[in-house]
C-alpha positions in Angstrom: -199.6 102.6 42.6 -198.5 105.7 44.4 -197.9 108.7 42.0 -196.0 111.4 43.6 -197.0 114.7 42.0 -195.6 117.8 43.7 -193.0 118.5 46.5 -192.9 122.0 48.0 -190.7 123.4 51.0 -189.6 126.5 52.5 -187.3 127.6 55.5 -186.2 124.0 55.3 -182.4 123.6 55.6 -180.9 126.2 53.3 -184.1 127.1 51.6 -185.5 130.5 52.6 -188.9 132.1 53.2 -190.0 131.5 49.5 -191.4 128.0 48.6 -189.3 125.8 46.3 -191.8 123.6 44.3 -190.7 120.6 42.3 -193.0 118.9 39.8 -192.4 115.2 40.2 -194.3 114.0 37.2 -193.5 116.7 34.7 -190.9 114.6 32.9 -189.9 110.8 32.9 -186.2 111.8 33.3 -184.9 114.7 35.2 -181.2 115.6 35.9 -180.7 117.5 39.2 -177.4 119.7 39.1 -175.7 121.9 41.4 -172.5 122.6 43.4 -171.9 120.9 46.9 -174.2 122.7 49.4 -176.4 124.3 46.9 -179.4 122.1 48.1 -179.6 119.4 45.4 -180.1 116.5 48.1 -182.5 118.8 50.1 -185.3 117.1 48.0 -184.6 113.9 49.6 -184.7 115.3 53.0 -187.9 117.1 52.2 -189.6 114.1 50.7 -188.7 111.8 53.7 -189.5 114.4 56.3 -192.9 115.0 54.9 -194.0 111.5 54.8 -192.1 109.8 57.8 -191.2 112.9 60.1 -187.5 112.3 59.6 -185.0 113.4 56.8 -183.2 111.0 54.5 -179.8 112.3 55.8 -178.5 112.3 59.3 -179.7 115.5 60.3 -181.4 116.3 63.8 -185.1 117.4 63.5 -184.2 120.8 65.1 -181.4 121.4 62.4 -184.1 121.2 59.6 -185.3 124.7 60.3 -183.4 127.3 58.2 -181.0 129.0 60.6 -181.6 132.5 59.3 -185.4 132.5 59.4 -185.6 130.0 62.4 -189.4 129.5 62.0 -192.2 128.4 59.6 -190.4 125.4 58.3 -192.9 123.7 56.0 -192.9 120.7 53.6 -195.7 119.6 51.4 -196.0 116.6 49.2 -199.0 115.8 47.0 -199.6 112.3 45.6 -202.5 110.1 44.4 -203.3 106.5 44.7 -205.7 105.4 42.1 -208.4 108.1 41.9 -207.8 109.5 45.4 -205.7 112.5 45.9 -203.7 113.0 48.9 -201.7 116.0 50.4 -199.4 115.8 53.5 -198.2 118.9 55.3 -195.5 118.8 57.9 -194.0 121.8 59.6 -191.8 122.8 62.4 -192.1 126.0 64.5 -195.0 125.7 64.7 -195.4 122.0 64.5 -197.8 120.9 61.8 -198.9 117.4 60.7 -201.9 117.4 58.4 -203.1 114.7 55.9 -205.7 115.7 53.4 -207.9 113.3 51.3 -209.5 114.8 48.0 -209.0 118.3 49.7 -210.7 117.3 53.2 -208.5 117.2 56.2 -208.5 113.6 57.7 -209.7 113.5 61.3 -206.8 114.2 63.8 -208.6 113.0 67.1 -206.0 110.2 67.3 -202.5 110.8 68.8 -199.9 111.9 66.3 -198.2 108.5 66.5 -201.4 107.0 65.5 -201.9 109.5 62.9 -198.4 108.7 61.6 -199.2 105.0 61.6 -202.2 105.6 59.6 -200.2 107.4 56.9 -197.7 104.5 56.7 -200.0 101.5 57.1 -203.3 102.5 55.6 -202.3 105.0 52.9 -198.5 104.4 51.8 -198.3 100.9 53.0 -194.7 101.6 53.3 -192.4 102.5 56.2 -189.3 104.6 56.1 -186.9 101.7 55.6 -189.0 100.2 52.9 -189.6 103.5 51.2 -186.0 104.3 51.0 -185.1 100.8 49.6 -187.6 101.2 46.7 -187.3 104.9 45.8 -183.8 106.2 46.7 -180.3 104.9 46.2 -177.2 106.7 46.9 -176.0 109.3 49.4 -173.4 108.5 52.2 -176.1 108.2 54.8 -178.2 105.6 52.7 -178.1 102.1 54.3 -178.4 99.5 51.5 -180.5 96.4 51.8 -177.4 94.3 52.2 -176.4 96.3 55.2 -179.7 96.0 57.0 -180.1 93.5 59.8 -182.2 90.4 59.2 -185.4 91.7 60.9 -185.2 94.8 58.9 -184.6 93.0 55.7 -187.7 91.0 56.5 -189.8 94.2 57.3 -188.7 95.5 53.9 -189.9 92.5 51.9 -193.1 92.1 53.9 -194.0 95.8 53.0 -193.1 95.1 49.4 -195.2 91.8 49.3 -198.1 93.8 51.2 -198.2 91.2 54.0 -197.6 93.4 56.9 -201.2 93.2 57.5 -200.6 89.6 59.0 -198.0 91.2 61.4 -200.8 93.9 62.3 -203.4 90.9 62.7 -201.0 89.0 65.0 -200.5 92.0 67.3 -204.3 92.3 67.5 -204.6 88.6 68.1 -202.0 88.7 71.0 -204.2 91.1 72.7 -207.3 88.9 72.2 -205.3 85.9 73.4 -204.2 87.8 76.5 -207.8 88.8 77.2 -209.2 85.2 76.6 -206.6 83.9 79.0 -207.9 86.3 81.7 -211.4 85.3 80.8 -210.5 81.5 81.2 -208.8 82.3 84.6 -211.9 84.2 85.8 -214.2 81.6 84.6 -212.2 78.7 86.2 -212.1 80.7 89.5 -215.9 81.2 89.2 -216.3 77.5 88.4 -214.2 76.5 91.4 -216.5 78.8 93.7 -219.6 77.3 92.2 -218.2 73.7 92.8 -217.3 74.7 96.5 -220.9 75.9 96.9 -222.2 72.4 95.6 -219.8 70.5 97.8 -220.8 72.6 100.9 -224.3 72.2 100.3 -224.2 68.5 99.5 -222.3 68.0 102.7 -224.8 70.0 104.6 -227.6 68.0 103.5 -226.0 64.8 104.4 -225.5 66.2 107.8 -229.0 67.3 108.1 -230.4 63.9 107.0 -228.3 62.3 109.8 -229.0 64.8 112.3 -229.6 63.5 115.7 -228.6 64.2 119.3 -225.4 62.2 118.7 -225.0 63.9 115.4 -225.5 67.4 117.0 -222.7 66.5 119.2 -220.5 65.6 116.4 -221.4 68.9 114.9 -220.2 70.7 118.0 -216.9 68.7 117.8 -216.5 69.5 114.2 -217.0 73.2 114.9 -214.4 73.0 117.7 -211.9 71.1 115.3 -212.5 73.6 112.6 -211.8 76.4 114.9 -208.7 74.6 116.2 -207.7 74.2 112.5 -208.5 77.9 112.1 -206.1 79.0 114.9 -203.4 76.6 113.3 -203.8 78.1 110.0 -203.5 81.7 111.3 -200.1 80.7 113.1 -198.9 78.8 110.0 -199.8 81.9 107.7 -198.0 84.2 110.3 -195.0 82.1 110.0 -195.0 81.9 106.2 -195.4 85.7 106.0 -192.3 86.2 108.3 -190.4 83.8 106.1 -191.4 85.7 102.9 -190.3 89.1 104.7 -186.8 87.4 105.5 -186.4 86.1 102.0 -187.5 89.0 99.7 -184.4 91.3 100.6 -182.3 88.4 99.2 -184.3 88.6 95.9 -184.2 92.4 95.7 -180.3 92.3 96.3 -179.8 90.3 93.2 -181.9 92.7 90.8 -178.8 93.8 88.9 -177.7 90.1 88.1 -179.6 90.1 84.9 -178.1 93.3 83.5 -174.7 92.1 84.7 -175.2 88.7 82.9 -176.4 90.3 79.7 -173.3 92.6 79.7 -170.9 89.5 80.3 -172.8 87.7 77.5 -172.5 90.6 75.2 -168.7 91.0 76.0 -168.4 87.0 75.5 -170.1 87.3 72.1 -167.8 90.1 70.9 -164.4 88.4 72.1 -165.9 85.2 70.4 -166.4 87.0 67.2 -162.9 88.5 67.4 -161.6 85.2 68.4 -163.1 83.4 65.3 -162.1 86.2 63.0 -158.5 85.9 64.2 -158.7 82.2 63.7 -160.2 82.8 60.1 -157.4 85.4 59.1 -154.7 83.1 60.6 -155.9 80.2 58.4 -155.9 82.6 55.5 -152.2 83.5 55.9 -151.4 79.8 56.5 -153.1 78.6 53.4 -152.5 81.5 51.0 -149.2 82.7 49.4 -151.2 84.8 46.9 -154.0 87.3 47.3 -157.1 85.7 46.0 -158.4 89.0 44.6 -155.4 90.4 42.9 -153.4 87.2 42.5 -150.3 89.0 43.9 -147.8 87.3 45.9 -147.9 87.9 49.7 -144.5 88.8 51.1 -143.4 86.0 53.4 -142.0 88.2 56.1 -145.2 90.2 56.1 -147.3 87.1 56.3 -145.1 85.6 59.2 -145.3 88.8 61.0 -149.2 89.0 60.6 -149.4 85.2 61.7 -147.2 86.0 64.9 -149.6 89.1 65.6 -152.7 86.9 65.1 -151.3 84.0 67.3 -150.7 86.5 70.2 -154.0 88.1 69.7 -155.9 84.6 69.7 -154.1 83.6 72.9 -155.3 86.9 74.5 -158.9 86.3 73.4 -158.5 82.7 74.7 -157.5 83.9 78.3 -160.2 86.4 78.1 -162.9 83.9 77.2 -161.8 81.6 80.0 -161.8 84.4 82.5 -165.4 85.4 81.3 -166.6 81.9 81.5 -165.7 81.7 85.1 -167.4 85.2 85.8 -170.5 84.1 83.8 -170.5 80.7 85.9 -170.2 82.8 89.1 -173.1 85.2 88.2 -175.2 82.2 87.0 -174.8 80.6 90.3 -176.1 83.6 92.1 -179.0 83.8 89.4 -179.8 80.2 90.2 -179.9 80.9 94.0 -181.9 83.9 93.4 -184.4 81.7 91.3 -184.5 79.1 94.2 -185.5 81.6 96.7 -187.9 83.1 94.3 -189.5 79.8 93.9 -189.7 79.2 97.7 -191.4 82.7 98.1 -193.8 81.9 95.4 -194.4 78.3 96.9 -195.1 79.9 100.2 -197.5 82.5 98.7 -199.4 79.8 97.1 -199.6 77.9 100.3 -200.8 81.2 102.1 -203.5 81.5 99.5 -204.6 77.8 99.8 -204.7 78.2 103.6 -206.9 81.4 103.4 -209.3 79.5 101.0 -209.4 76.6 103.6 -210.0 79.2 106.3 -212.9 80.7 104.3 -214.4 77.2 103.8 -214.0 76.3 107.6 -215.9 79.6 108.3 -218.6 78.7 106.0 -218.9 75.1 107.5 -218.9 76.6 111.1 -221.6 79.1 110.1 -223.7 76.3 108.6 -223.2 74.1 111.5 -223.9 76.8 114.1 -227.2 77.7 112.2 -228.3 74.0 112.0 -227.7 73.6 115.7 -229.9 76.7 116.4 -232.7 75.6 114.1 -234.0 72.3 115.7 -235.7 70.2 113.0 -233.9 70.8 109.7 -235.8 71.4 106.4 -234.1 69.0 104.1 -236.3 69.6 101.1 -235.6 73.3 101.1 -232.0 72.6 101.1 -232.2 70.1 98.3 -234.0 72.8 96.1 -231.0 75.1 97.0 -228.5 72.4 96.0 -230.3 72.0 92.6 -229.9 75.9 92.0 -226.3 75.4 92.9 -225.9 72.5 90.4 -227.5 74.5 87.6 -225.2 77.5 88.3 -222.1 75.2 88.2 -223.2 73.5 85.0 -223.7 77.0 83.3 -220.1 77.9 84.5 -218.8 74.6 83.0 -220.4 75.3 79.7 -219.2 78.9 79.7 -215.5 77.8 80.5 -215.7 75.1 77.9 -216.9 77.7 75.2 -214.0 80.1 76.2 -211.5 77.3 76.1 -212.6 76.4 72.6 -212.3 80.0 71.5 -208.8 79.9 73.1 -207.8 76.9 71.0 -209.0 78.6 67.8 -207.1 81.7 68.6 -203.9 79.6 69.0 -204.4 77.9 65.9 -204.8 81.3 64.0 -201.7 82.6 65.9 -199.6 79.9 64.6 -200.7 80.8 61.0 -199.9 84.6 61.7 -196.5 83.9 63.1 -193.4 84.6 60.9 -193.0 81.0 60.2 -196.7 80.7 59.2 -198.7 82.4 56.2 -196.2 85.2 55.8 -193.3 82.6 55.2 -195.2 80.6 52.8 -196.0 83.8 50.7 -192.3 84.9 51.0 -191.1 81.4 49.8 -193.4 81.7 47.0 -191.7 85.0 45.8 -188.0 84.1 46.7 -187.3 82.4 43.4 -188.8 85.4 41.6 -186.7 87.9 43.7 -183.5 85.8 43.0 -184.2 85.5 39.3 -184.6 89.3 38.9 -181.7 90.2 41.0 -179.5 88.0 38.9 -181.1 89.4 35.7 -180.3 93.0 36.6 -176.7 91.9 37.8 -176.0 90.2 34.4 -177.3 93.3 32.6 -174.7 95.3 34.4 -172.0 92.7 33.2 -171.6 91.4 36.9 -171.8 87.6 36.6 -172.2 86.2 39.9 -174.9 83.9 41.2 -176.8 85.9 44.0 -179.5 84.2 46.1 -181.5 85.0 49.1 -182.9 82.4 51.4 -186.1 82.7 53.4 -184.4 84.3 56.3 -183.0 86.8 53.8 -179.3 85.8 54.2 -177.3 86.1 51.0 -175.1 83.6 49.2 -173.0 85.1 46.4 -171.0 82.7 44.1 -168.8 83.4 41.2 -169.1 81.4 38.0 -166.2 79.4 39.4 -168.4 78.6 42.4 -166.2 80.6 44.9 -168.3 82.0 47.8 -168.1 85.8 48.5 -169.7 88.2 50.9 -171.1 91.5 50.0 -168.4 93.0 52.0 -165.7 91.5 49.9 -166.6 93.2 46.8 -165.2 96.6 45.6 -167.4 99.8 46.0 -168.3 99.6 42.1 -169.4 95.9 42.6 -171.3 96.7 45.7 -173.2 99.5 43.8 -174.2 97.0 41.1 -175.8 94.7 43.9 -177.5 97.7 45.4 -178.9 98.7 42.0 -179.8 95.2 41.3 -181.7 95.0 44.6 -183.4 98.4 44.1 -184.6 97.4 40.6 -185.9 94.2 42.0 -187.7 95.7 44.8 -189.4 98.1 42.3 -190.4 95.2 40.1 -191.7 93.3 42.8 -193.7 96.4 44.3 -195.1 96.9 40.7 -196.4 93.3 40.7 -198.1 93.8 44.1 -199.2 97.3 42.9 -200.1 98.4 46.4 -196.4 99.4 47.3 -195.5 100.5 43.8 -194.6 104.1 43.0 -193.7 106.2 40.0 -190.8 108.1 41.8 -187.0 106.8 41.5 -184.2 108.9 42.8 -180.5 108.1 42.3 -178.2 110.4 44.3 -174.7 110.7 42.8 -174.8 107.1 41.5 -173.2 108.2 38.4 -170.5 110.2 40.3 -169.3 107.2 42.3 -167.4 104.1 41.5 -169.3 102.9 38.4 -167.2 102.5 35.4 -168.2 103.8 31.8 -169.4 100.2 30.8 -171.6 100.0 33.9 -172.9 103.4 33.5 -174.0 102.5 30.1 -175.6 99.4 31.1 -177.4 101.2 33.9 -178.9 103.7 31.4 -180.3 100.8 29.5 -182.0 99.4 32.6 -183.3 102.7 33.4 -184.9 103.3 29.9 -186.5 99.8 30.3 -188.5 100.9 33.7 -191.3 102.2 31.6 -192.9 105.5 31.1 -194.7 105.3 34.4 -191.4 105.9 36.2 -190.4 109.4 36.9 -186.6 109.4 37.2 -184.4 111.9 39.2 -180.7 111.8 38.9 -178.7 114.0 41.3 -175.2 114.5 39.9 -172.2 116.7 39.7 -171.5 115.3 36.0 -173.8 117.7 34.3 -171.6 118.0 31.2 -171.5 114.4 30.4 -175.3 113.6 31.4 -177.2 116.5 29.9 -178.1 114.9 26.7 -179.4 111.8 28.3 -182.2 113.7 30.0 -185.5 115.4 28.9 -185.4 118.0 31.8 -182.6 119.7 33.9 -183.2 121.2 37.3 -180.4 123.3 38.7 -179.8 124.4 42.4 -177.5 127.3 43.3 -177.2 129.3 46.7 -177.1 133.1 45.9 -177.3 135.1 49.3 -177.1 131.9 51.5 -180.6 130.8 50.2 -181.1 127.8 47.9 -183.1 128.3 44.9 -184.2 126.1 41.9 -184.1 126.9 38.2 -185.5 124.6 35.5 -184.5 124.1 31.8 
């Protein structure tokens, strides 16, 4: 479990040259008060910047430095994991990034990117997205889990379940697979060379054993034939090279086709989306005389007007899709032709390579034949000894290639296990029922009675008690916030189960100032109280007068003389 202890910052945003220090474990519940712009939410930016080199809100890095002092921006956070104490120091003007373990600076020989990766993967075991989903909720810049893309949702859950190690293992494995493929190619090349040597030597011995006057003449004829073939090969290679030179500009002229096709596909996807949405909206107006949400009657004239607008819009989309289809087919034809030309070039280059290999073989044969013609009586026994050596070398290469191929097969098996559909999916599928059960538990505790489920691809299905299907976007802001809170509490409970991604800190930014009604607020307090004494809760709010009695500690930010300061009660 990560226990955050202290957060300190100076010359950070509206904070001046004196450190503001916030004790994160002093109280199990802390209310953070202050007017807009006083610096309440600065603690979120400071915490995220210290750990992940970027603030919680959408603020550019250069804007984090206090605009008055313009230098020596420093943020420090201290935390412990088990018995190990860590301190992270990050600064701007000058740039600073240091990690201390039990008071000693961790080696910084690696590049800063690697240093950051070490902090996230080896110490925190959380990245920015996962950290914010577990620790922080609120703020206009916060992106809730339900608004994350499927890959980012998976990333968060993999962090929570502490299975990102399999992704890192898969990345390492891919490098090993690549290296092993290169080994296989090189080994096969060496094996081919060894086999050629065996073949050449075998044929040479056969020639020696049959050598005679007549056979000597055959050797001369063979040399002449080889030389003739060599001449033909040179001519063929020259012709093939000329053809490649002729074809290559045609390939180069179509380099932009891929980008053009991608833009057309993207445009097609957007229009398709709008076309389907228009169809869906039109069906809604055709099928409904009442609003399914508020049950009010829909004005018939307005509905007809909307149907007319949608019909016109759908017709435009249909025309646009047909035009795009024609353009895509045109570009695809060009791509196909370019591919054909590329295949032709590849074939010709392969042919050239084969001919050059043949040329080398022919030259070797010519050299051997000429040597034997000059020798007189051949020493067959000596050549047989040489052949045996070549055979031994070839057999060694064969065994080596077999071992590498076996190792490659094993890597592929491991690779299949480390893919998203392998071990990770099995682990995730094991936790999905628990995740869904806890989400629905927290929703029911907030008097929001829907059936919320995530599938193994982290897509949601939300059904009412009447089995009506809803989307997250269809709910009110208050209902969305209940879902966001339920997910936050679920992720924290899952992290607690895994322990390695669990942390003591929970920050809710203006949650009680938003769209939650009084009943939901009371239920939320009940859930917060049930989190246990190992949770250090911080509530950032404007509603101090109604929340004061619910917290053991109050921290107030104000901004005299244009610099933020913090006072504590």
